[in-house]
TIFIDREN-116867 format. One record per residue (C-alpha): residue number from 1; residue in three letters; chain; x, y negated, z. Coordinates in steps of 0.25 Angstrom, whole numbers, plus 2048, in hexadecimal, padded with zeros to 3 digits. Each point is the difference from the previous one (the first is absolute). Layout:
PT/n/res/chain/u/v/w
PT/NUM/ALA/A/X/Y/Z
...
***
This chain:
PT/n/res/chain/u/v/w
PT/1/MET/A/8B1/155/041
PT/2/SER/A/7F4/7FB/808
PT/3/ILE/A/7FF/7F3/807
PT/4/ALA/A/7F7/7FD/80C
PT/5/GLU/A/7F7/7F4/7FD
PT/6/THR/A/7FA/7FF/80E
PT/7/LEU/A/807/801/80E
PT/8/ILE/A/7FB/80A/80A
PT/9/PRO/A/7F9/7F8/80B
PT/10/ALA/A/806/800/80E
PT/11/ARG/A/7FB/80A/80A
PT/12/PRO/A/800/7FF/80F
PT/13/ALA/A/80A/808/807
PT/14/PRO/A/7FC/80D/805
PT/15/LYS/A/7FB/800/80E
PT/16/LEU/A/809/806/80B
PT/17/ASP/A/7FA/80C/806
PT/18/ARG/A/801/7FE/80F
PT/19/PRO/A/800/80D/808
PT/20/PRO/A/7F6/801/80A
PT/21/LEU/A/803/7FF/80F
PT/22/ASN/A/804/80D/805
PT/23/ARG/A/803/805/80E
PT/24/SER/A/80F/7FD/7FF
PT/25/ALA/A/7FE/7F1/7FC
PT/26/VAL/A/7F5/7FE/80B
PT/27/LEU/A/80A/805/80A
PT/28/GLY/A/80B/7F8/7FB
PT/29/TYR/A/7F8/7F3/800
PT/30/GLY/A/7FB/804/80E
PT/31/ALA/A/80E/801/805
PT/32/GLN/A/804/7F3/7FA
PT/33/ALA/A/7F4/7F9/807
PT/34/ILE/A/804/806/80D
PT/35/TRP/A/80F/7FB/7FF
PT/36/LEU/A/7FA/7F3/7FC
PT/37/LEU/A/7F7/7FF/80C
PT/38/LEU/A/80C/805/809
PT/39/GLY/A/809/7F5/7FB
PT/40/LEU/A/7F5/7F5/802
PT/41/ALA/A/7FE/805/80E
PT/42/LEU/A/80F/800/803
PT/43/LEU/A/800/7F1/7FB
PT/44/TYR/A/7F4/7FD/808
PT/45/MET/A/807/805/80D
PT/46/ILE/A/80D/7F9/7FD
PT/47/VAL/A/7F8/7F3/7FE
PT/48/THR/A/7F7/801/80C
PT/49/GLY/A/80B/806/809
PT/50/TRP/A/80B/7F6/7FD
PT/51/ASP/A/807/7FB/80C
PT/52/PRO/A/809/7F4/7FD
PT/53/GLU/A/807/801/80E
PT/54/LYS/A/804/80E/7FF
PT/55/PHE/A/805/7FE/7F2
PT/56/ALA/A/808/7F4/805
PT/57/LYS/A/806/808/80B
PT/58/TYR/A/803/80D/7F9
PT/59/GLY/A/802/7FB/7F2
PT/60/PRO/A/80F/7FD/802
PT/61/ARG/A/802/80E/805
PT/62/TYR/A/7F9/806/7F3
PT/63/LEU/A/80A/7F7/7F8
PT/64/ASP/A/80C/806/808
PT/65/GLY/A/7FA/80E/7FE
PT/66/ILE/A/800/7FD/7F1
PT/67/ARG/A/80E/7FC/800
PT/68/VAL/A/804/80D/808
PT/69/THR/A/7F8/809/7F6
PT/70/ALA/A/806/7F9/7F4
PT/71/THR/A/80E/801/805
PT/72/LEU/A/7FF/80E/805
PT/73/VAL/A/7FA/805/7F2
PT/74/LEU/A/80A/7F8/7F8
PT/75/VAL/A/80C/805/807
PT/76/SER/A/7FB/80E/800
PT/77/VAL/A/7FC/801/7F1
PT/78/VAL/A/80E/7FA/7FC
PT/79/CYS/A/808/80A/809
PT/80/GLY/A/7F7/80B/7FC
PT/81/ALA/A/802/7FD/7F1
PT/82/ILE/A/80F/800/803
PT/83/LEU/A/7FF/80E/807
PT/84/SER/A/7F7/805/7F6
PT/85/LEU/A/80B/7FF/7F5
PT/86/PRO/A/809/80C/805
PT/87/ILE/A/7F4/808/804
PT/88/ALA/A/7FA/7FF/7F2
PT/89/PHE/A/80D/804/7F9
PT/90/ALA/A/802/80B/80A
PT/91/ARG/A/7F2/805/7FC
PT/92/MET/A/804/800/7F1
PT/93/SER/A/80D/807/803
PT/94/ARG/A/803/80E/7FC
PT/95/ASN/A/808/802/80D
PT/96/PRO/A/7F6/809/808
PT/97/VAL/A/806/7FB/80D
PT/98/LEU/A/7FD/7F1/7FD
PT/99/ASN/A/7F3/803/7F9
PT/100/GLY/A/7FB/808/80C
PT/101/ILE/A/804/7F6/80B
PT/102/ALA/A/7F9/7F5/7F8
PT/103/TYR/A/7F4/808/7FD
PT/104/GLY/A/7FF/803/80F
PT/105/TYR/A/801/7F1/804
PT/106/VAL/A/7F5/7FD/7F6
PT/107/TYR/A/7F8/80B/804
PT/108/ILE/A/801/7FD/80F
PT/109/PHE/A/7FD/7F1/7FF
PT/110/ARG/A/7F5/801/7F6
PT/111/GLY/A/7F9/80B/807
PT/112/THR/A/800/7FB/80E
PT/113/PRO/A/7F8/7F4/805
PT/114/LEU/A/808/7F3/802
PT/115/LEU/A/7FA/7FE/80E
PT/116/ALA/A/807/80D/804
PT/117/GLN/A/80D/7FC/7FA
PT/118/LEU/A/7FF/7F3/807
PT/119/TYR/A/7FD/807/80E
PT/120/LEU/A/80C/80A/7FD
PT/121/LEU/A/80A/7F4/7FE
PT/122/TYR/A/7FA/7F7/80B
PT/123/TYR/A/7FD/80B/80B
PT/124/GLY/A/808/80C/7FB
PT/125/VAL/A/80D/7FA/7FD
PT/126/GLY/A/7FF/7F6/80B
PT/127/SER/A/800/80B/80A
PT/128/PHE/A/80F/802/7FD
PT/129/ARG/A/804/7F3/806
PT/130/VAL/A/80D/805/806
PT/131/GLU/A/805/806/7F3
PT/132/LEU/A/7FC/7F4/7F9
PT/133/GLU/A/807/7F7/809
PT/134/SER/A/80C/808/7FF
PT/135/VAL/A/801/7FE/7F1
PT/136/GLY/A/7FB/7F2/801
PT/137/LEU/A/7F3/801/7F9
PT/138/TRP/A/7F6/7FE/80C
PT/139/TRP/A/7FF/7F1/7FC
PT/140/PHE/A/7F9/804/7F3
PT/141/PHE/A/7F7/80B/806
PT/142/ARG/A/7FB/7F8/80C
PT/143/GLU/A/7FA/7F6/7F7
PT/144/ALA/A/7F2/803/7FB
PT/145/TRP/A/802/7F7/7F4
PT/146/TYR/A/80C/808/7FB
PT/147/CYS/A/7F9/80D/802
PT/148/GLY/A/7F5/7FB/7F8
PT/149/PHE/A/809/7FB/7F5
PT/150/LEU/A/808/80D/800
PT/151/SER/A/7F3/809/7FF
PT/152/LEU/A/7FA/7F7/7F5
PT/153/THR/A/80D/801/7F8
PT/154/LEU/A/802/80F/801
PT/155/ASN/A/7F1/802/7FC
PT/156/THR/A/800/7F6/7F4
PT/157/ALA/A/80E/806/7FC
PT/158/ALA/A/7FA/80D/7FD
PT/159/TYR/A/7F4/7FB/7F8
PT/160/GLN/A/809/7F6/7F8
PT/161/ALA/A/80A/80B/7FD
PT/162/GLU/A/7F5/808/7FA
PT/163/ILE/A/7FB/7F4/7F8
PT/164/LEU/A/80E/7FE/7FB
PT/165/ARG/A/802/80E/7FC
PT/166/GLY/A/7F3/801/7F9
PT/167/ALA/A/803/7F3/7F8
PT/168/ILE/A/80E/805/7FC
PT/169/GLU/A/7FB/80D/7FB
PT/170/SER/A/7F5/7FA/7F9
PT/171/VAL/A/80A/7F9/7F6
PT/172/PRO/A/800/808/7F3
PT/173/ARG/A/80C/809/7FF
PT/174/GLY/A/803/7FA/7F2
PT/175/GLN/A/804/7F3/807
PT/176/ARG/A/80C/807/806
PT/177/GLU/A/803/808/7F3
PT/178/GLY/A/800/7F3/7F8
PT/179/ALA/A/80A/7FA/80A
PT/180/LYS/A/809/80B/7FF
PT/181/SER/A/800/800/7F1
PT/182/LEU/A/804/7F2/800
PT/183/GLY/A/80C/803/80A
PT/184/ILE/A/7FA/7F8/80C
PT/185/PRO/A/805/806/80D
PT/186/ASP/A/7F6/806/809
PT/187/SER/A/801/7F6/80B
PT/188/VAL/A/7FE/7F4/7F6
PT/189/ALA/A/7F4/807/7FA
PT/190/PHE/A/7FA/803/80D
PT/191/ARG/A/802/7F2/805
PT/192/LYS/A/7FB/7F8/7F3
PT/193/ILE/A/7F7/80A/7F9
PT/194/ILE/A/7FA/80A/809
PT/195/LEU/A/7FE/7F8/80D
PT/196/PRO/A/7F9/7F4/7FA
PT/197/GLN/A/7F6/809/7FA
PT/198/ALA/A/7FE/808/80C
PT/199/LEU/A/7FE/7F4/809
PT/200/ILE/A/7F5/7FB/7F7
PT/201/VAL/A/7F9/80E/802
PT/202/ALA/A/802/7FF/80F
PT/203/LEU/A/7FC/7F1/801
PT/204/ARG/A/7F1/803/803
PT/205/PRO/A/803/80C/80A
PT/206/TYR/A/80A/7F7/807
PT/207/GLY/A/7F5/7F5/802
PT/208/ASN/A/7F7/80B/805
PT/209/GLU/A/80A/804/80A
PT/210/ILE/A/803/7F2/805
PT/211/ILE/A/7F1/7FE/802
PT/212/LEU/A/7FF/80E/808
PT/213/MET/A/80C/7FB/808
PT/214/ILE/A/7F9/7F3/804
PT/215/LYS/A/7F4/808/805
PT/216/GLY/A/808/80B/806
PT/217/SER/A/808/7F6/808
PT/218/ALA/A/7F5/7FE/809
PT/219/VAL/A/804/80D/808
PT/220/VAL/A/80C/7F9/806
PT/221/SER/A/7F6/7F8/809
PT/222/VAL/A/7FF/80D/808
PT/223/VAL/A/80E/7FF/805
PT/224/THR/A/7FF/7F1/804
PT/225/VAL/A/804/7F9/7F3
PT/226/LEU/A/7F8/7F3/7FF
PT/227/ASP/A/7FD/801/7F1
PT/228/ILE/A/7F2/7FC/7FB
PT/229/MET/A/7F9/80C/807
PT/230/GLY/A/809/7FE/80D
PT/231/GLN/A/7FB/7F2/801
PT/232/THR/A/7F2/804/7FD
PT/233/ARG/A/800/80A/80C
PT/234/TYR/A/806/7F5/809
PT/235/ALA/A/7F5/7F7/7FC
PT/236/PHE/A/7F5/80A/802
PT/237/SER/A/805/804/80D
PT/238/ARG/A/7FE/7F1/805
PT/239/THR/A/7F3/7FD/7F9
PT/240/PHE/A/7F9/80E/7FD
PT/241/ASP/A/7FB/7FA/7F3
PT/242/TYR/A/7FF/80A/7F5
PT/243/GLN/A/802/7F4/7F6
PT/244/THR/A/80F/801/804
PT/245/TYR/A/801/80D/7F8
PT/246/LEU/A/7F7/7FA/7F5
PT/247/TRP/A/80A/7F4/7FE
PT/248/ALA/A/80C/80A/800
PT/249/ALA/A/7F9/808/7F4
PT/250/ILE/A/7FE/7F3/7F9
PT/251/PHE/A/80F/7FC/801
PT/252/TYR/A/804/80E/7FB
PT/253/LEU/A/7F6/7FE/7F5
PT/254/LEU/A/806/7F3/7FC
PT/255/ILE/A/80E/805/800
PT/256/VAL/A/7FD/80C/7F8
PT/257/GLU/A/7F8/7F8/7F6
PT/258/THR/A/80B/7F5/7FF
PT/259/LEU/A/80A/80B/7FD
PT/260/ARG/A/7F7/807/7F6
PT/261/HIS/A/7FF/7F4/7F8
PT/262/VAL/A/80F/7FD/801
PT/263/TRP/A/803/80E/7FC
PT/264/ALA/A/7F6/800/7F4
PT/265/TYR/A/807/7F3/7FB
PT/266/LEU/A/80E/806/801
PT/267/GLU/A/7FB/80D/7F9
PT/268/ARG/A/7FA/7F7/7F4
PT/269/ARG/A/80C/7F8/800
PT/270/LEU/A/80A/80C/7FF
PT/271/THR/A/7F8/808/7F6
PT/272/ARG/A/7FC/7F5/7F7
PT/273/HIS/A/808/806/7F5
PT/274/LEU/A/7F8/80D/801
PT/275/ARG/A/7F3/7F9/7FD
PT/276/ARG/A/7FA/800/7F2
***
């Protein structure tokens, strides 16, 4: 048995070999520099072109537009979530009729533009005024807000149905088999075992869908709904100042960023038991 009488002297850490700048790295740094310059130029235009009189005059209209946008998106997302439940179950059904109807609904509303759907509801359905008055539905389709609400609800229901269906089918089959082996009824197993796991999987896609709804809700301004974009169009028609659209973009960005951070907090909170 040998014993070391002297310690090996400490040696410096090996030098990290930094790869030389290649073409891709130069292009990446160049793109970042361009975006930085554009951001600084945008900030400079906002500061130099600031008009407190215009902001004091049209600021309350922007606030009212934010209220309309938030209300429209919130109600549409909630109603779309309720409507997506039977659609998702029909998509998972083995009945070919139910599955075909649900598939057709999802295919149409996900495959056509939201603006076209809005036009069909506002101008297309609205052209049947006599028939709608006879059944007592003209009060709904004559209002632009209701048409925008219905188009957003039908559109997001198709997306939410696919999100929910994919999340439910992503739960391992062993969860269902384990519940059956314990004698748990299917309804109880679905409500207390399958659905909670599926909602965790669907949490982030749901957040993305809400963000897309906030940005997509701007299309309702073309049918005279005074949301953020509608109030922006009104302000621009009176001032012809391009900064009215710049402020609209800033308001949308603030709303989306606020929702993104709130949703990230909820996701961390609800999935804290999954972190190691």
